C-alpha positions in Angstrom: -106.4 5.6 73.3 -107.3 8.2 75.9 -108.3 5.5 78.4 -105.0 3.7 77.7 -103.0 6.8 78.3 -105.0 7.6 81.4 -104.4 4.2 82.9 -100.7 4.4 82.1 -100.5 7.8 83.8 -102.3 6.4 86.8 -100.0 3.5 86.9 -97.0 5.8 86.7 -98.3 8.0 89.5 -98.9 4.9 91.6 -95.4 3.7 91.0 -93.9 7.1 91.9 -96.0 7.2 95.0 -94.8 3.7 96.0 -91.1 4.8 95.3 -91.5 8.0 97.3 -93.2 6.0 100.1 -90.4 3.4 100.0 -87.7 6.1 100.0 -89.3 8.2 102.7 -87.8 6.2 105.6 -84.5 6.1 104.0 -84.5 9.8 103.4 -85.2 10.4 107.0 -82.4 7.9 107.9 -80.0 9.7 105.6 -81.0 13.0 107.1 -80.5 11.7 110.6 -77.1 10.3 109.7 -76.2 13.5 108.0 -77.0 15.3 111.3 -74.8 12.8 113.2 -72.0 13.2 110.7 -72.3 17.0 111.2 -72.1 16.5 115.0 -69.0 14.2 114.7 -67.4 16.6 112.2 -67.9 19.4 114.7 -66.3 17.3 117.5 -63.4 16.4 115.3 -62.9 20.0 114.4 -62.9 20.9 118.1 -60.4 18.2 118.9 -58.2 19.3 116.0 -58.2 22.9 117.2 -57.3 21.7 120.6 -54.4 19.5 119.2 -53.2 22.4 117.2 -53.2 24.6 120.3 -51.3 21.9 122.2 -48.8 21.7 119.4 -48.3 25.4 119.5 -47.7 25.3 123.2 -45.3 22.4 122.8 -43.4 24.2 120.0 -43.2 27.2 122.3 -41.9 25.1 125.2 -39.4 23.5 122.8 -38.2 26.9 121.6 -37.8 28.0 125.3 -35.9 24.8 126.1 -33.6 25.3 123.0 -33.0 28.8 124.0 -32.1 27.7 127.6 -29.8 25.0 126.2 -28.1 27.5 123.9 -27.7 29.9 126.7 -26.2 27.2 128.9 -23.9 26.1 126.1 -22.7 29.6 125.7 -21.9 29.9 129.4 -20.1 26.6 129.4 -18.1 27.8 126.4 -17.1 30.8 128.5 -16.0 28.5 131.3 -13.8 26.6 128.8 -12.3 29.9 127.6 -11.7 30.9 131.2 -10.0 27.6 132.0 -7.7 27.9 129.0 -6.9 31.5 130.0 -5.8 30.3 133.4 -3.6 27.6 131.9 -2.2 30.2 129.6 -1.2 32.5 132.5 0.6 29.7 134.2 2.3 28.7 131.0 3.6 32.3 130.7 5.0 32.6 134.2 8.5 34.1 134.5 10.4 34.3 137.8 12.8 36.9 139.1 16.4 36.4 139.9 15.7 36.3 143.6 14.3 32.8 143.3 17.9 31.5 142.8 18.2 27.8 143.7 14.4 27.4 144.2 13.7 28.4 140.6 13.9 24.8 139.3 11.4 23.4 141.8 9.1 26.4 141.5 8.9 26.1 137.7 8.1 22.4 138.0 5.3 23.3 140.5 3.8 25.5 137.8 3.8 22.5 135.5 2.0 20.5 138.1 -0.7 23.2 138.3 -1.2 23.0 134.5 -1.5 19.2 134.6 -4.1 19.4 137.4 -6.2 22.1 135.6 -6.1 20.4 132.2 -6.7 16.9 133.7 -9.8 18.3 135.5 -10.8 20.2 132.3 -10.6 17.1 130.1 -12.5 14.9 132.6 -15.5 17.3 132.6 -15.2 18.3 128.9 -13.8 21.8 129.2 -10.1 21.5 128.3 -10.5 21.7 124.5 -12.6 24.7 123.5 -13.3 23.2 120.1 -15.0 20.2 121.7 -17.7 22.2 123.5 -20.3 22.0 120.8 -23.2 20.4 122.7 -24.3 19.8 126.2 -23.7 16.0 125.7 -19.9 16.7 125.5 -19.6 18.0 129.0 -20.6 16.8 132.5 -21.6 20.4 133.6 -25.2 20.9 134.3 -26.8 24.4 134.4 -26.6 24.3 138.2 -22.8 23.7 138.0 -22.0 26.6 135.7 -22.1 29.4 138.3 -20.1 27.4 140.8 -17.4 26.6 138.2 -17.4 30.3 137.1 -16.8 31.4 140.7 -13.9 29.1 141.2 -12.2 29.9 137.9 -12.8 33.6 138.5 -11.2 33.1 141.9 -8.0 31.7 140.3 -7.9 34.6 137.9 -8.2 36.9 140.8 -5.2 35.3 142.5 -3.2 35.7 139.2 -4.3 39.4 139.1 -3.1 39.9 142.7 0.3 38.3 141.9 0.6 40.5 138.9 -0.2 43.6 141.0 2.5 42.8 143.5 4.9 42.1 140.7 4.2 45.5 139.1 4.9 47.2 142.4 8.2 45.4 142.8 9.2 46.2 139.3 8.7 49.9 139.9 10.8 49.8 143.0 13.5 47.6 141.3 13.5 48.5 137.6 16.8 46.8 137.0 15.7 43.4 138.3 16.2 40.4 135.9 14.2 37.3 135.2 15.7 33.7 135.1 16.0 31.8 131.8 14.8 28.1 132.0 17.1 27.2 129.2 20.1 28.2 131.3 18.9 27.5 134.9 17.4 24.0 134.6 19.4 20.8 134.7 18.8 18.1 132.0 16.3 16.1 134.0 14.2 19.1 135.1 14.3 20.6 131.7 12.9 17.3 130.3 10.2 17.2 133.0 9.3 20.8 132.2 8.9 20.2 128.5 7.0 16.9 129.0 4.4 18.5 131.4 4.0 21.5 129.0 3.4 19.2 126.1 0.8 17.1 128.0 -1.1 20.3 128.9 -1.0 21.7 125.4 -2.2 18.4 123.9 -5.3 18.4 126.1 -6.1 22.0 125.1 -6.0 21.0 121.4 -6.3 24.1 119.2 -8.0 26.1 122.0 -4.9 27.4 123.6 -5.4 31.1 124.4 -2.5 33.5 124.5 -2.3 35.3 127.8 -0.2 38.2 128.9 3.1 37.1 130.4 3.0 36.9 134.2 6.2 37.7 136.0 6.7 37.0 139.7 9.7 38.6 141.4 9.2 37.6 145.0 8.9 34.0 146.1 6.4 34.6 148.9 3.8 35.8 146.3 4.6 32.8 144.2 4.0 30.4 147.1 0.8 32.2 147.9 -0.4 31.9 144.3 0.4 28.1 144.1 -1.2 27.4 147.5 -4.4 29.4 146.8 -4.7 28.0 143.3 -4.3 24.4 144.6 -7.1 25.0 147.1 -9.4 26.3 144.3 -8.6 23.4 142.0 -9.4 21.0 144.9 -12.8 22.6 145.1 -13.3 22.2 141.3 -12.4 18.5 141.6 -14.7 18.0 144.6 -17.6 19.4 142.6 -17.6 16.4 140.2 -16.9 13.2 142.2 -18.3 11.1 139.2 -15.2 12.0 137.1 -12.6 11.0 139.8 -11.9 7.7 138.1 -11.4 9.4 134.7 -8.9 11.8 136.3 -7.0 8.8 137.8 -6.7 7.3 134.4 -5.5 10.6 132.9 -2.9 10.8 135.7 -1.7 7.3 135.1 -1.2 8.3 131.4 0.8 11.3 132.6 3.1 9.2 134.7 3.5 6.6 132.0 4.9 9.3 129.7 7.0 11.0 132.3 8.6 7.8 133.6 10.4 7.6 130.3 12.6 10.4 131.5 15.5 8.9 133.4 15.5 9.9 137.1 12.4 12.0 136.4 9.9 10.3 138.7 11.8 10.9 142.0 12.0 14.7 141.2 8.3 14.8 140.2 7.4 13.0 143.5 9.0 15.7 145.5 7.4 18.5 143.5 3.9 17.0 143.6 4.0 16.3 147.3 1.5 18.5 149.1 0.2 20.0 145.9 -1.2 17.2 143.8 -2.0 14.1 145.9 -3.3 12.1 143.0 -0.1 12.7 141.0 2.1 12.0 144.0 0.4 8.7 144.8 0.6 7.6 141.2 4.3 8.4 141.0 5.0 6.5 144.1 3.3 3.4 142.7 5.2 3.7 139.5 8.5 4.0 141.4 7.6 1.0 143.5 6.7 -1.1 140.5 10.1 -0.3 138.9 12.1 -1.1 142.0 13.6 -4.6 142.3 15.1 -6.3 145.4 17.4 -9.2 145.7 16.3 -12.2 147.8 19.5 -12.4 149.8 22.4 -10.4 151.2 25.8 -11.9 150.6 28.8 -10.9 152.8 32.4 -12.0 152.2 35.4 -11.9 154.4 35.4 -11.1 158.1 32.2 -9.2 159.0 31.2 -7.5 162.2 28.9 -4.8 163.3 25.4 -3.9 162.3 24.3 -5.1 158.8 21.2 -3.8 157.0 19.7 -5.3 153.8 16.4 -5.2 151.9 14.4 -8.2 151.0 11.3 -9.0 148.9 10.1 -12.6 149.1 11.1 -15.5 151.3 14.4 -16.0 153.1 15.7 -19.5 153.9 18.8 -21.1 155.3 19.8 -17.9 157.2 22.3 -18.3 160.1 23.5 -15.7 162.5 26.7 -16.3 164.3 
């Protein structure tokens, strides 16, 4: 029995030795692989830390960019507010009794200024303050903002100067009166005035800003205000050549509505001349398209002297005798 147990024990030991010997290489393999896994894990950890750091930098840059975009948007919103303030001042203009017969034309010139400003404002995305919610809704870039600000501030400065001269005049002439458009305008001019005012307000939407009434008593300061403002609006338009086509379309829409006023286009043509070339040219085209000519001139009875006629198209069978 003892021998049997001893042989069994020896056999067990031999088997264990064989198992250990057979596992020895695998254990070393597993250990070496474990070391390799540790190395790769360390590398992954290092890469992960680097990625995390890059993400933090990216997030920081995105925050900076968002901050810059928000700041630009706030500045653009201020430009929209300044534009509507300018339009509001021109909408509130009153004129002294010294204007007399020129009052009608002068008031319509104010309407042309409003059309130009709101036409430009709509083409660049500034006319309606409620629409300025993202940078995608305006063509202004961060580089454009200070240029636009300078030009709009320049117009406000001209308005301030006109108001200063008006205050001085009023102190010297406290009894001077202002003219009432409801009494001074003829039917056609009154309709033109209302239509231009409506077009400007429609473009402003709900962003119309109430401005203090601007009264001008002397025509020379009114002419200066209109001329200087027109020059600054030209500069605003020249800043954005890419929207010229859009402004042309808007101008055509203006004329299509205004031409419904009987005899309104010829008056508007005279008012816009030298002040708003785009509007003037568009009105001329509309007048020409609405003008018809006959193909012949017919005379009856004895005729002599110099005869003048208009013709559009071919003329045939004409005899002179």
